[in-house]
Structures are given as C-alpha cells and as structure tokens.
C-alpha positions in Angstrom: 31.6 169.0 60.6 35.3 168.6 59.8 36.5 168.9 56.2 36.4 165.7 54.4 37.6 165.5 50.8 35.7 163.5 48.1 37.0 160.0 47.9 40.4 159.9 46.2 39.5 157.4 43.6 36.7 159.7 42.3 38.9 162.8 42.1 39.9 162.4 38.5 36.3 161.8 37.4 35.0 164.9 39.3 37.8 167.1 38.1 37.2 166.2 34.5 33.4 166.6 34.7 33.8 170.0 36.4 36.4 171.1 33.8 34.0 170.0 30.9 31.0 171.8 32.5 33.1 175.0 32.7 34.2 174.6 29.1 30.5 174.0 28.0 29.3 177.1 29.9 32.1 179.2 28.3 31.2 177.9 24.8 27.4 177.9 25.0 26.7 180.6 27.5 24.5 178.4 29.6 24.9 175.4 31.8 22.9 172.4 30.8 21.7 170.1 33.6 23.4 166.7 33.5 23.8 163.7 35.7 27.0 161.8 35.3 26.5 158.2 36.4 29.8 156.5 37.0 31.3 153.1 37.9 34.9 153.9 38.9 36.0 150.3 38.8 35.5 149.9 35.0 36.0 153.0 34.6 32.9 154.3 33.0 30.9 157.5 33.1 27.5 157.9 31.4 26.3 161.4 30.9 22.5 162.0 31.1 21.1 165.3 30.1 17.9 166.1 31.9 15.0 168.5 31.6 14.1 170.6 34.6 11.3 172.6 32.9 8.4 170.8 34.6 7.7 168.6 37.6 6.9 165.7 35.3 10.1 166.1 33.4 12.1 166.2 36.7 10.4 163.0 37.8 11.1 161.2 34.5 14.8 162.4 34.6 15.3 161.1 38.2 13.8 157.7 37.3 16.0 157.5 34.3 19.1 158.3 36.3 18.2 155.7 38.9 17.7 153.1 36.2 21.0 153.8 34.5 22.8 153.8 37.9 21.4 150.3 38.7 22.1 148.9 35.2 25.7 150.2 35.3 26.3 149.2 38.9 27.3 152.8 39.6 29.3 153.9 42.6 28.8 157.6 42.0 26.5 160.1 40.5 27.5 163.7 39.9 24.8 166.2 39.2 25.7 169.5 37.4 23.2 172.3 37.0 22.6 176.0 37.2 20.8 177.3 40.2 20.1 180.4 42.2 22.1 180.9 45.3 22.9 183.7 47.9 26.2 185.4 48.5 28.0 184.3 51.7 27.0 187.6 53.4 23.3 186.7 53.0 23.3 183.0 53.8 22.4 183.6 57.5 19.3 185.5 56.3 18.1 182.7 54.0 14.8 182.1 55.9 14.0 185.8 56.0 14.8 186.2 52.3 12.5 183.3 51.3 9.8 184.6 53.6 10.0 188.1 52.2 10.4 187.3 48.5 8.9 183.8 48.3 12.1 182.2 46.9 15.8 182.8 46.4 15.1 183.3 42.7 12.8 186.3 43.4 15.4 187.9 45.7 17.5 190.9 44.5 20.4 189.2 46.3 20.3 186.1 44.2 23.4 184.8 42.3 23.4 182.6 39.3 25.5 179.6 40.4 26.9 176.3 39.1 25.7 173.6 41.5 27.3 170.2 41.9 26.1 167.3 44.0 28.2 164.2 44.3 26.5 161.1 45.6 28.5 158.1 46.6 27.8 155.0 48.8 29.6 156.8 51.6 27.6 160.1 51.4 27.1 163.4 49.6 29.4 166.2 48.7 28.2 169.6 47.5 29.7 172.6 45.7 28.3 175.8 44.5 30.3 178.5 42.6 29.0 181.8 41.2 28.6 182.1 37.4 30.2 185.3 36.3 30.9 187.2 33.1 34.0 186.0 31.2 36.3 188.9 31.0 34.6 192.0 29.6 32.1 190.0 27.7 28.4 190.6 28.3 27.4 187.2 26.8 30.2 184.8 27.6 30.1 183.3 31.1 32.3 181.2 33.3 32.9 180.0 36.9 36.0 179.7 38.9 38.4 176.9 38.0 38.6 176.1 41.7 35.4 174.2 42.8 35.6 173.0 46.4 33.3 170.3 47.5 32.0 170.1 51.1 30.8 166.9 52.8 27.1 167.1 53.5 24.8 165.2 55.7 21.9 163.1 54.4 20.1 164.4 51.4 16.5 163.8 50.4 14.4 164.7 47.4 13.7 163.8 43.9 17.3 164.4 42.7 19.0 162.3 45.3 19.5 158.7 46.3 20.2 157.5 42.8 22.6 154.7 43.6 21.5 151.1 43.9 21.3 149.9 47.5 23.4 147.2 49.1 26.6 147.6 47.0 
C-alpha cells in the first residue's frame, strides 16, 4: 500500500495530541489511555480517559466513546495508549513469538510502546513508537518527537468503529 498521509485538516489536531501525550509521559512517567473525540469543523476535541484494567471496563469505555462521538458529530477519534510491541527485526516472527510465549507481552523481545490509532470517515491510520528512558533517568520516560502514521486497512474490534455512520 502506498504511503498516504493523514488528512491535512486533521494534522494540527493530531500533532497537538501527540505532543501533549509525550509531555504527559515525561511528566508522569506513564502513558494514560485516552480517546480524543473530535469535530474538526467546530473545532472541538473531547478527551476521554478510559480504563483498560478489565474487559467490562474496556466495553464501557468503548460504549462511552461511541456515545460522545455521536453526540458531538465527530469526524475523528484518536486513541492514545501504551502497549507492547516488537522491534522491527522481530516483526516477521510475530506468529512464532505468540505461539512460543503466548503473547507479545510475555516475550523477552517486547518493547513498551506508545500506540496511536486515528479513525476517520475515510479510514484508519496507525502509529507505534518505542517508549524509552529520558536521558540518563531511570524513572523519566519519553518517545520520539517524530511519530509517523501509516494508513491501515479496515480495523475491527472493541476499540474501533467509533464514528457515527452516514456522515
């Protein structure tokens, strides 16, 4: 699939949200899961912190984001959360790693990453960047200021398809 940048009218929103997520990580030492529900024509962005500690909490968070997206006539939702990922050198071995260890999180190759999922009416864009120590600190953490989104195909699951249909 050819490179396709995120829609130009959403660039300022995404840049500001990513910048704030990085500042929060550097300040607090952890990345809190948020959905940013936006209507670019107003412009308005509604931040929604969500709990990922249980399946029930995830279901409730997803339902709340969908409700806010509908009420605000949203044209984008940007999810920001920490996750486990694999280094590029291990991505081709994803299936073998999950088979061997049961999950990416149980793998010795795992990386702590900041994950971003942008949903618009024209599709999904994804970004993932490693979370690293900030300077020589053992407690302060950060991620690269350069976060590059890639256009993805269709997405499915609890934390997708937030936008109201038919807009």
